[in-house]
N, C-alpha and C positions, 0 to 999 in steps of 0.2 A: 306451850311451845318450848322447844329447846332453844335456850338463849345462846347466842353466839353462832349457832348453825355450824356444826363441826364438819360437815361434808365438803367434798371437793367443789360441788356445785355452789354451796354457800360461800366458800372462799372466792370463787369466781364472781359471784354476785357482789360480794363486798368490794372486791377490787374494782369492778366496773363502776359501781356507784361512787366510790371514793374518787375515781378518775373523773367522773362527770362533775362531782362537786368541785373538784379542783379546777377543771376546765372552765366551769361557769363562775369561778371565783366566789363561791358561796361560803359564808360562815355557817357551816352546818355539820351535823354529826350523822353518821350512817350506822344503823343497827340492822342486823340480819338475824331472823329467827326462822326456825324450821319445825314443821310438824309432819305427820304422816301424809297429809294431803297437799301441803303447799310450802313453798320457799318464799319468804317475805323480806323485802328490803325496804326500810323506812328511812327517809331523810328528814331531819328536824333541824330547824335553824331560822335565821333571819332571811326574810324575803326570798323564799323558795318558789315564788310565783313563776320565775323564769324557767324553773325545772318543770312546773306543771304545764305551762304554755297556754295558748289560747284554746279554750274548750277542751283542755286536757290532752291536746295533740302531742305535745312534747313528752309528757310522762308516759303516754300510751306507746310512743315510739321507743322510749328507753325500756319500757317493760317488755316489748317485743324482742328487742336486742338482748335484754337480760336473759330471757328464756332461751334464746338461741345460744348464747355464750355459756350460760350456767350448765347446760346439758348438751354441749356440742358433740361429745363422743358417747353419750349415754343411750342405752336402749330403753331404760325406764326413766320416766320424767314425772315431775310434780308440776303443779300449777305454780307459776311465778307471778308474784304480785309486787309491784313497786308503788310506794305511796310517799307522799310528801305533805307534812303538816296536816294530816287528817283529810286530805282531798278526797280519797276514795269513799270514806264514810259520808262526807258532805254531798258528794255526787250521787251516791246511792239514795240518800234521803230526797234529793231533788228529783231523781228518776221515779221514786215511789210516789211523790206528790203528783208528778205528771201522769203517772199511771192511774192514780185515783181519779183525777179529773177526766181522763179518757174513759174509764169505766163508767163514771156517772153519765157522761155524754152517750156512750154506747147503749146503756140501759134506758136512758130517758128517751132516746130517739129510735131505739130498736135497730141500730145499724152498726156496721164495723167502723172503728175509728183508728186511723193510722197515726202513729207517732212520727216525729221527725227521724230522719236517718241517724243511726248511731252505730258505733263499733260493736263487734260481737260480744265483748265482755259486758257492755252496758245493756244490750238486748237480753243477755242472760240474767242480769240483775232483775229486770222487769218480769221475764218469764218466771223466775223463781219466786218473786214477790207475789205474783198472782196465781201460782200453780194450784193452791188449795181452794181457790174460789170455785164455786159450782155454777155461778151465774154468767161467767164469761170464759172465753177461750182466747189463747194468744198464739200467734204464729208469725214467722218472719217472711217477708217477701221482698223481691227486688234483688238487684245485683250490687255487690260492693263497688264503690263506696256509698251507694244510695240505698243500701238494704235497710229496711225499717220494720218495726214491729207493729202488728195489727191486733187490736183488742175487739172481739166480736161477742155479742150477747149469745148465750146458749138458748136455743129454741126448745121449749119443753112441750 
């Protein structure tokens, strides 16, 4: 990844995250990196839990705003990721464990298993985690904010 993120979008992301850190009165540092696929902003510091929010709602909202602000006038956009204290990796691990339990249940009982409602980025984590499996399929159903992922056994 390109450290510092030299693009205009990276500068906008850095500015937004620094303003959020200041507004929340956090003792934290902001790092912005950029690669061909994504623009990533990371906040590291003491007690960044307030930035993450309950069930990640606050950080998801900041990430949504960051994508809008970083690429407000651009025709080409990259995926924008905002993380704090490794939250995204911990959440991905939890989603993968949840997916494994659902796969076991779907295969054991031979029926679809629906996971709890989750935001699109979290559904994507599960879809990608299970995409190479040949014994189950995944799909999303329902309407936001209650859209959820379903894991179903492949009938052979």
